[in-house]
C-alpha positions, 0 to 999 in steps of 0.5 A, a space after each residue: 275915455 273917448 274925450 281923453 283919446 280925442 284930446 290926445 289925438 288933437 295934441 299929438 297932431 299939434 305936436 307933429 305939426 309944430 315946425 319950430 321950437 317956439 311953435 312946439 312950446 306954444 303947444 306945450 303951454 296950451 296942453 300942460 301949462 297952468 291953464 292948459 287943457 290937460 291941467 284943466 282936466 287934472 283940476 276937475 279930479 277934485 270934483 269927481 267921486 272916488 270911483 271916477 278918480 280911480 279911473 280918470 286919475 291914472 288915465 290923465 297921468 298917462 296922457 300927461 306922460 305920453 304928451 310930455 314924451 312926445 313933446 321932448 321927442 319932437 323938440 329933439 327932432 327939431 334940434 337935429 333938423 336945425 343942426 343938419 341944416 346948419 351943417 349942410 349950409 356951412 362949408 369949410 375950405 380945406 385946400 392947402 394954402 400956397 407956399 409963402 413967396 420969398 421976400 
């Protein structure tokens, strides 16, 4: 179980360190992609005994679920941050225009 906890700590750290959506997507692919670290562990379930599968299966599914939620939360945080930066950088001049000059 310590391997799963170590892997979760590493991936969680990478998720928190991702400061762009592209960087976050790279972390997601490295963890959950076809050749990702969690996917590799899921593939190894077939070679385990039934008793090992009963323990590792739910543990890996829980890990996958927690990582997926952490990625979604970080993605939302990055989107919120980008929106906040955009809103603070853009200004709208709402001062009234002078009345039109007579011809």
